[in-house]
N, C-alpha and C positions, 0 to 999 in steps of 0.2 A: 504494499499500499504505500502511495506517495504521502510525504508529510510536508506540512506547510507552516510558515510563520504568518500569523494573523495580525494585520494592523487595522484597528478601528480608527475612524476619522481619517481614513487614508487619502481622501480627496481634499482634505482640509489643509490648513497651513503647516502645522508641525508634522502631521501624518504623511503628507506628500514628500516632504523633505526627508522624512525618515525612510519611506519606501525607496527613494533614490539612493540613499546611503546604504540600505541593505543590498540593493542591486550592485552598488559599487564594491561592496565587500564579497560579492559572489552569491548572494542569496536572491534568487528570482522566483522561487516557489512561494509567492506571497498571495494570500487571500486579502483583498482590499475590501474593507467594510465601510460603508458610509450611508448617508442619506442625501440623495441628489435631488431633493425638492428644489434646492437652489442649483439648477443644472449647470450654471457657468463654472461650478467647481471642477467639472470633468477635466478642464484644461490643465489642472495641476498634475494629473496623472498621465498626460500625454508624454511619451518618451520613457515611461516607466515600464519595467517588466513585471507583470503580475500573472499569477496562474488563474485568478478568477476575481470577479467583482460580485459582491452580494449586498443588497439592501440590509441595513442594520436589523430590521425586524425579521426578515427572512433568515438572516444568519442566526439570530437567537432561536428562532423556532427550530431550525435544523440542528442546532447545538443541543437544545433540550431534548430533542427526539433521539439523540445519540448518533446522528449521522457523522459527527467528526471525532468520535471516540477513537483514540489511538492514531489520529491523523494530523495532530498539531504539535509542533515543536515548542512553540512559545506564543504567547499573546502580548502584543504591544498596544495597550488600550489608550488611544489619544482622542477618541471621540467624546464629544460633550457639547452641550449648549453653553457657549462662553460669553453670552450677552449679559454682562453684569447689571444691566438695566431691565432685564426681562422680568415682567410682573407676574407671570403665571408660575407660581410656586409649585403647583401640582405637576406640571410638565417638567420643570427643572429637576424636581426630585425623582421622578420616574426616569428621566433621561440620563441624568448625571449620577444618581445614587443607586437606584434599584437595578438598572442595567449593569452597573459596575459590580454589584454584589453577585448577580447571576454569573458573570464571567469569572469572578473570583472562585465561586463555588466549582465551576467547571475545571478551573486550573488546579484546584486542590484535589478534585476527584481523579484527574488525569496526571497529577504530579509533574506539572510542566511549569516553566517560568511565567510569571505574570508581572510585566512592567507597565505602570500606568501613570497618567498625568494628573497630578494634584495641582495646587495653585497657591501662590503667595497671598491670594484673597483671603485665605483662612486666618491671616494675621490681623486683618482690619486696620484700625488706626493705631495699633500698638507701636512701640518704638524698639522692641526686641524681636528679632526675626530668627528665632532658634526653634528647631523642631521639638517643641515641648508644649504640653497642654496649657501651661500658665501664660503662654505667649499668644494664644489663639483666641480671637474674638471677631468673627466675620461680620461684615457690615451689610451684606445682602444675601439673598437666597442662593445666589451662584456660589458665594464663598461658603455658605452653610452646607450646600450639597457636597462640596469637596471636603469640608471639615468632617461631616458625618461619616463619609466613606473612610477617611483616614482613621477614624476611631474604630471602625470595623476591622481594619487591617491591624491596628495595634493589638486589639483583643485577640486576633487569630494568629498573629505572627509566630508565636512560640510553637504552635502545632502545624505550621506550614510544612508540607512534605517537599517543597521546591521553592525556588527563589520568588519572593514578592518584594518589588521595589517601587516605591511611589516618589515621584519628582515634583516638587513644589516649584513650578516655573514662576519666575518673576516677570518682568515686562519684556516679552519676546518680540523681536522685529526681524524682518528678512523676507526673501522671496516667497511668492505664493500665498499672500495674504490679502490680495485686493478684493476677493469675494466677501471678506468680513465686513465691508462697509464701515459704518461708524465704530465697530469694534476692532478695526485694524489698528496697528501700532501708530503712535504719534509720528514715527519716522516716515511712515507711508503718507500720512495726512500732510505732514510738513512739506514733503516732496511735491505733492500734487498741488498744495496751495502756492508754493513758490513758482512752480512751472506755469500755473494758471494766471496768477495775479502779481507775481514779483514780490510777495510778502508772505510771512508766516504769522499766524495768530496764536498768541499764548494767553493763558489765564493770568489775570491781574493777581496781585497778592492775596493770599488767603491762608487760614490756618496758621498764622504767625510768620508766613513766608513772604518775602518781597516779590515783586512782579517777575513771573517766570522762574522763580527760584525754588518752587516745589521740586522735590528730588525723588527719583526713582532708580531702581537697579535695573537698567536696560540691558538685556542679553540677547546676543545674536543667535538666531536659529541654528547656525553652524555649530555653536557650542552646546546647545540643547541636544542636537542629534549626536554629537560626539559622546556626551554623557550616557545617553541611552545605549549606544553601541558598547561602550566600556562595560556597563553592567550586563549586557547580553552576553558578552564574551567571558564574564565571571560570574557564573550562576551560584557561586557560594555567597555572594553579597546580597543582603536583604535589609529592608528598612525603609524610612521615609527621609528624603534628602532635599535640601534646598538646591535649586539650580538657578543661580544668578552669577553676576561677576564678583560680588562681594564689595561693590563700590557704588555708592549712590552718586548719580550725576544729574544736574538740573535740567529742566526743560529748555532753559536758555542754551545750555551747552548742546543739547540735541538739535535745537533749531539752528544754531550757528554751524554745527557740523554738517547738517543737511544743506544749508545755503552755500557754504564754502566748498563742499564737495561738487555741487552743481556749477559753481563758478570755476573751480579748477578744471573740471571736465569740459567746460565751455571755453577754456582758454583765458579765463580771467583770474586775477590774483584774489586770494582770500582777503576778507576784511575783518577787523576787530568789531566787537559788539557795539561799541560807541558809534562807529561809522554805519553799521547795519541799521541802528536805530535812527540815526540822522537821516538816512536815505529812505526810511519808512519800510525796510525790508522786514523788521520785527515790529509787531503790533500787539498791544495788550488789550484783552477784551474782559468785560466783567465776569466774575466767577459765576457759573450757572446755579441758580437756586435749587434745581432738581438734584444737584450733587451735594449740597450741604449736609454734612453728617454721614455721607456715604462715600467719601473720597479719601483715598490714601495719599496724603501729602508727602509721605516719605516712606521709602522701602529700601532695605539694604540687606541682602542675603548674608546670614552667618554660614560660612562654608566649612566650618569645623568638621561636621559629620561626614561631608563629602570627601574632604581632604583626608580624613582618617581611613577611608577605604583604599588609599593609595592613588586616587585620581589627582595628578599633579599638573595636568595641562593648564597653561595660562588661558584666561578668558579675554576676548576681545574687548577693548574699550569702546565707548560710543564713537569716538573719532575713527578708530580702525574699522569697526563694524559698519558704520554708516558710509564710509568711503566705498567699501565693497558693494553695499546694498544700492547706493545711488548709481554706481556704474552699471549694475544689473538693471535697475529700473530704466535707465536711459537707453540701455541696449534694447530692451523690450519695446520702449517707446518708439525706437527707430525700426522696429520689426525684425530685429536681429535674433 
């Protein structure tokens, strides 16, 4: 019988990058699982080698029916509703929590590795970003759905017959995210704003931070994928781990990096922030009322647990990662 690696959310942002990385490592027997109600996501899988594509509901039905018993080597679960402003809590919990529990049950029964996407949203507005219950206080139902599943994993980890590894992704940016619309990274939004209007809009000061100085741990999808493959190749490693750079950088830095990458690639010299402001390339807009009390003004991954596994690869800074990303966006813009 043929065996497969399953990637859920395979047509999505992180999932599609992960499928490409699996292909590059010599794994082409991939079952891609997703929900193509948003049909434009299909483009993320063009050029990928997969053995089959299944809708997420069909996959679960066939899984429960026993059709995949003995046929799967590992499950890399990236699928989720990631819209932090989504108001249908029932859908969020069914899609993000219950579906994940069923996949975990299958992997326990089959004794195969289960790698899954958690989120830094579990930390809410806290100032400590360590994988510990006393640091966790989600601000929205998306964060709660991830938080609740992490609790299930913690309770069951000691009895796990195979690897279970959860990754709390911080603010991920990179290729294949355009379908996410408003939930795409600020790097993507800043690029499109600058290309369309010659300016980038940032939130004015909020939460004790000056204009544009709210800070996040922005992590390139390249690094996220690298961490996943590191664990996949080391099935003795289990637990819940932060995946960020370990360094908070401001939205101002992100905007400057995007604008100056566009300028360099267009043959223009980079400009300091003061000059960008003077030219109107940076603009501050009022902080949205809908985000008051639901916004993380600061995130910074504590990487101690990840580093203790032996993962010592350096993470890309915003300046490094954005330079690569903008070059890719401009290449795609030209139809290359």
